[in-house]
Structure formats: C-alpha cells, structure tokens
FIBA-592336 format. One line per field, with one value per residue (C-alpha): residue number from 1; x, y negated, z negated. Coordinates in steps of 0.02 Angstrom, whole numbers, plus 32768, in hexadecimal, padded with zeros to 4 digits. Each point is the difference from the previous one (the first is absolute). Layout:
num	c(NUM/...)
c1	c(X/...)
c2	c(Y/...)
c3	c(Z/...)
//
This chain:
num	c(1/2/3/4/5/6/7/8/9/10/11/12/13/14/15/16/17/18/19/20/21/22/23/24/25/26/27/28/29/30/31/32/33/34/35/36/37/38/39/40/41/42/43/44/45/46/47/48/49/50/51/52/53/54/55/56/57/58/59/60/61/62/63/64/65/66/67/68/69/70/71/72/73/74/75/76/77/78/79/80/81/82/83/84/85/86/87/88/89/90/91/92/93/94/95/96/97/98/99/100/101/102/103/104/105/106/107/108/109/110/111/112/113/114/115/116/117/118/119/120/121/122/123/124/125/126/127/128/129/130/131/132/133/134/135/136/137/138/139/140/141/142/143/144/145/146/147/148/149/150/151/152/153/154/155/156/157/158/159/160/161/162/163/164/165/166/167/168/169/170/171/172/173/174/175/176/177/178/179/180/181/182/183/184/185/186/187/188/189/190/191/192/193/194/195/196/197/198/199/200/201/202/203/204/205/206/207/208/209/210/211/212/213/214/215/216/217/218/219/220/221/222/223/224/225/226/227/228/229/230/231/232/233/234/235/236/237/238/239/240/241/242/243/244/245/246/247/248/249/250/251/252/253/254/255/256/257/258/259/260/261/262/263/264/265/266/267/268/269/270/271/272/273/274/275/276/277/278/279/280/281/282)
c1	c(3C61/7FB0/7F42/7FAD/7F56/7F68/7F86/7F4A/7F93/7F80/806F/7FC1/7F61/805D/804D/7F74/7F6B/7FDD/800D/7F82/8010/7F4E/7FC7/7F44/7FA1/7F95/8095/7FF3/7FA2/7F45/7FF7/80B0/7FBA/7F65/8063/806D/7F6A/7FB0/8080/801D/80B2/808E/806E/80D1/8040/80B5/8071/80C1/8010/7F73/7F5D/7F52/7F5B/7F69/7F42/7FAC/7F79/7FCB/803C/7FE7/8055/809E/7FF9/7FDB/7FF9/8063/8001/80A9/7FC7/80AA/809C/7FEF/808B/8069/7FCD/7FCB/7F9A/8041/8064/7FE3/7FDA/7FD6/7F50/800D/7F6B/8015/7F9A/8041/8062/8018/8036/7FB3/8071/7FBD/807F/7FA7/801F/7FDB/7F73/7FD2/8023/7F92/803C/7FF0/7F8F/8060/7FCC/8045/7FFF/8038/807D/803A/807A/80AB/8084/809F/8098/8060/80AC/7FF6/80CC/8029/802F/7FF7/8047/8006/7FD3/8019/7F5A/7FFC/7F5C/8008/7FBE/7F6C/8063/807F/7F80/7F7F/807F/801C/7F41/7FF3/8091/8081/8066/802E/8012/80B0/8002/80AD/8031/8088/7F76/7FD2/7F8A/809F/8081/7F87/8043/80B3/8016/802F/7FD0/7F6A/7FA9/7F79/8002/7F89/8043/7F86/8055/7FC8/7FE4/80D1/800A/804C/7FD6/7F91/8056/7F6D/8002/80C3/7FF5/7F76/8078/8089/7F99/7FEE/7F45/7FA2/8014/7F78/7FFB/7FD5/7F66/8002/8026/7FA6/8005/7F86/8033/802A/7FBF/8071/7FDD/804B/7FDF/7FA4/7F4B/8001/7F85/803B/7F9A/7FD1/7FF9/8039/80A7/809C/809D/80A8/8036/80B9/8040/806D/7FCB/808F/7FE6/804E/80A3/7FAE/7FBC/7F7B/8012/7F5A/7FD2/7F4E/7F78/7F55/7F50/7FC3/7F53/7FD2/8035/7FC1/802D/8000/8030/8090/803A/7FD6/7FF6/8024/7FC0/8061/7FE0/8086/7FF4/803D/7FF7/80A9/8022/7FE0/80C1/8022/7F7E/8050/80AA/7FB9/7F9F/80AD/8042/7F9E/7FE8/8061/7F91/7FA1/7F87/8021/7FD4/7F78/7F96/7FFB)
c2	c(995A/7FBB/8039/7FDB/7FDE/7FEF/7F73/803C/7FB4/7FBF/7F80/7F94/7FF7/7FB2/7F86/7FC7/801C/7FB4/8082/800C/8077/802C/8085/800C/8020/7F71/7F85/8016/7F92/8036/8020/8078/8058/8031/8035/806E/8043/8026/8061/7F90/7FBA/8067/7FEE/8026/806B/7FE1/8091/8028/7F78/8047/7FC7/8073/7FC2/802F/7FC1/7FDE/807D/7FCD/7F6E/7F99/7F6B/8057/809D/805D/80A3/7FEB/8091/7FF3/800B/8046/803C/800F/7FAE/8085/7FB2/8056/7FBA/7F8D/7FB6/7F48/7FD2/7F49/7FE3/7F7B/7FA3/7F82/7F73/7F88/7F91/8066/809F/803D/8077/8085/805C/809B/80A5/8099/8064/808D/8050/8069/8023/7F71/7F98/7FA0/7FBD/7F55/7F96/7F4D/7FAB/7F63/7FA9/803C/7F7A/8059/7FEC/7F5C/7FC3/7F32/7FDB/7F7E/7F5F/7FC7/807F/7FB2/8060/7FEE/8003/801C/8013/808B/7FD9/806D/802C/8057/804E/8047/8084/803C/8027/8043/807A/7FA4/7FCB/804E/7FCD/803F/7FE8/801B/8012/8040/8037/80B0/8064/8033/7F78/7F6D/7FE2/800C/7F79/7F58/7FC0/803F/7FB8/8028/7FB7/8003/8007/7FFD/807A/8034/80AC/8013/7FD8/7F6E/7F50/7FA0/7F5E/7F7D/805E/7FE4/7F48/7FC1/805D/7F99/7F63/7FEC/7FDC/7F96/7FF6/8038/8037/80BA/8007/80C2/80A0/80AD/80A4/7FBD/7F3A/7F6D/7F4C/7F6D/7F49/7F4A/7F5E/7FB1/8016/804C/8044/808E/801D/80A3/804C/80B9/7FF2/8073/7FD2/8038/7FD2/8009/7FE6/8038/802D/8011/803C/8058/800A/805C/7FAD/8022/7FBD/8010/7FD0/8038/8007/7FC2/7FB1/7F71/8031/7F59/7F51/7F99/7F4B/7FD9/7F55/7FD0/80B9/806D/80B9/8086/80B3/8083/80BC/8054/806C/809C/8008/800C/80B3/801B/800A/7F5E/7FA0/805E/7FA6/7F60/8011/803C/7F5D/7F9F/809B/806E/8094/8006/8073/80A0/8016/807A/7F82/7F7E)
c3	c(8487/809C/8029/80AF/7FE6/8084/7FBA/7FEF/8088/7F82/7FBC/8094/7FB3/7F5E/8075/806A/7F78/7F63/7F75/7F69/7F70/7FC1/7F81/8021/8097/7FC6/8021/80B6/806F/800D/80B6/7FFC/7F62/806C/8087/7F85/7F9E/80A1/8043/80A1/7FCB/7FF2/7F75/7FF9/7F6F/7FF6/7FB1/8015/808D/8068/802C/7FFE/8034/7FA5/7FD0/7F5D/7FF1/7F47/7F84/7F68/7FB6/7FEB/803D/80A6/8061/80AA/808B/8090/80A2/8028/7FAF/7F4E/7F96/7F90/7F59/7F60/7F67/7FA7/8081/803D/80B6/8045/8064/807E/803E/808E/8047/809A/7F84/7F61/7FC5/7F51/7FA0/7F7E/7F8F/7FD2/7FA1/8058/7F7E/805C/80A9/8060/80BA/805A/7F6F/7F70/7F6A/7FDE/7F6C/8020/7FA0/7FBA/8078/7FC1/7FB7/8004/7FA3/802A/7FBD/7FD7/7FFC/7F76/8053/80A4/8096/80A0/8099/80BD/8064/80C0/8070/8081/80B8/802B/8092/7F8C/7F88/8081/804E/7F4D/7FF9/80AD/7FDA/8084/7F67/7F55/7F48/7FCC/7F48/7FAF/7F50/7F79/7F8A/7FDE/7F7A/7FAD/8008/7FDC/7F3E/8034/807F/7FDE/80B2/8055/80B1/806C/80BA/8088/80A6/80A5/808D/809E/8048/801D/7F48/801D/7F95/8067/8041/7FD6/7F51/7FF3/8043/7F85/7F6B/8031/7FAB/7F44/8013/7F87/7F4E/7F84/7F41/7FD7/7F7F/7FFE/805A/8005/805B/807B/801D/7FB2/7FE3/8021/7FEF/8041/7FA0/807F/8059/80A9/806B/808E/8099/7FC8/7F52/8033/8076/7FF1/7FAF/7FB8/7F4F/7FB6/7F61/7F64/7F63/7F69/7F4A/7F73/8081/8089/80AB/806D/80BF/806C/80BE/8012/8085/7FC2/8025/7FA6/7FBC/7FB1/8002/7F69/7FB7/7F4B/7FD5/805E/802C/808D/7FDB/8076/7FE9/8055/801C/803E/80A4/7F98/7F50/7F96/7FCD/7F26/7FE2/806E/7F77/7F7A/802A/8009/7F52/7FB7/8030/7F75/7F88/7F9B/801F/809F/801E/8059/80C4/7FD9/7F89/8081)
//
C-alpha cells in the first residue's frame, strides 16, 4: 500500500556534514566538549522523527543529565534516543538509553554504536545505482516534494507472498511523479554489487578504485533478490554515508532516507532462510 512521507529536514545535516558515531563525551574534540559541559552548546535530541533542543547540565564519561530548553519528547525509560552535537563540519551522534525522567530533565546512558542485523546474500547480486541531483533532492527536504513508498508487503501476509516489492517515488504536491525523477529512472544506472542490506541501508561495491567528488550524496538503488522460489524487487532512495577503498574495490555505505518496515526485512531474510524471524524480533 502506498505511503506518502514528508522527509525530516534534519536529513540535510546528514547530507552536508560528516557524521561520526561516538559513545563517550571524551571522544568529542576538546573545544566542543568544553562548550557542551559548560552549557554553552545546544545538543539536539531526536525522538519519533522530531528534534528537541537541550543542554547538558552534568556529565561523566558515558552518562549525562540533560535539560530540555523547550518541548520535552514523550519518552519513558528505558527507551532509546539519539543525541547530536554539531560543529561547522561534523555531526557527532550518540545513541543513548533513557534511565530516568524528571519533568524536563533526562538521565541518559551512552551506548555502543548499534550494528543492526544485515543480510549478506550468497553469490554476487547486481544492483543499479543512480546518483540524484540536489535540484531533485532539496525539494524533498523543504517539503515541496514528497516520498511515496509503495509496497505489496504487510505484517499479515509477508509469509504467503512469492513476489514482494518496495519502490520509492518522488511526487509533487499534486501527487504526480516528478518529471525529472521519471527521466532519471528511464536509464538503468551504473552496475554495482550488493554486499549487504539491512532495514537502515545497504553496502554496495564496484571492482575498481573510484573517488566521488563528495562522500555524501543522494542516490536511488534498484535491484532484485531471489531465493527459495521467492523474489524481492526494490527501488529505494538513500544517501551515501561513507565511501571507502579496499584493494581494487570501492565500497559505498548507504542509508535509506526512510527505514524499511520490520515485515519487509523479514521477507528479505526469508529469501535465504527457512525460518525467518518474526517482525516483532527485528
């Protein structure tokens, strides 16, 4: 069933600034750390797709007390939140567990950066990579355009289908597919190999050394996964988070602009496993 999605504006930060996962206050640059500990610097708390400004009022290595300067997120212990501290060039991202809540003050514990479950499909699986121009992606961030995610998968019927799909489309305010996006999709894109896929993103590679002008840029990734008599077709919008070279291969680490639903990833896992986990376990 198609789902119309307004992308959160904070994705712009992901696109234009380097992102580093950290697990301790001590891992911040000294000047930035001092600004945080003195309360001069605002930290941004992300919860349920919304942003809540706060200040650190006390901190040790892997724990802190934070006080919100405005609205307080509707979070209860022991839920997880993200804390982001930004410099002019870099975003430092903490994953944190909420230990206690006292009105506008949260006690949080910083966690190890989470490595979510990934599927590494057997063999070589070709995928098709199309970079997107900023002229097409920026309107998605400003609310002029919308993401339409269409799928035939659902919580109830995921185990019964033989062919599943998820496709992202870029639509305008009249719910029509944007012409520029449609033209880009008429060409197949560059061929890469899929290394792994998860609810949050994918890693792909090409068998040559390649250095893009920018490490972070928007893209569209298409492909087909087949296994055990079932098929999954996808076309997903993402942002490259990291590009690295290893030997003669260049790897692109991609974050989907909208995470896959648990039942979608269950279907993907079921292509290569007789007993995929239930969506509640993902």
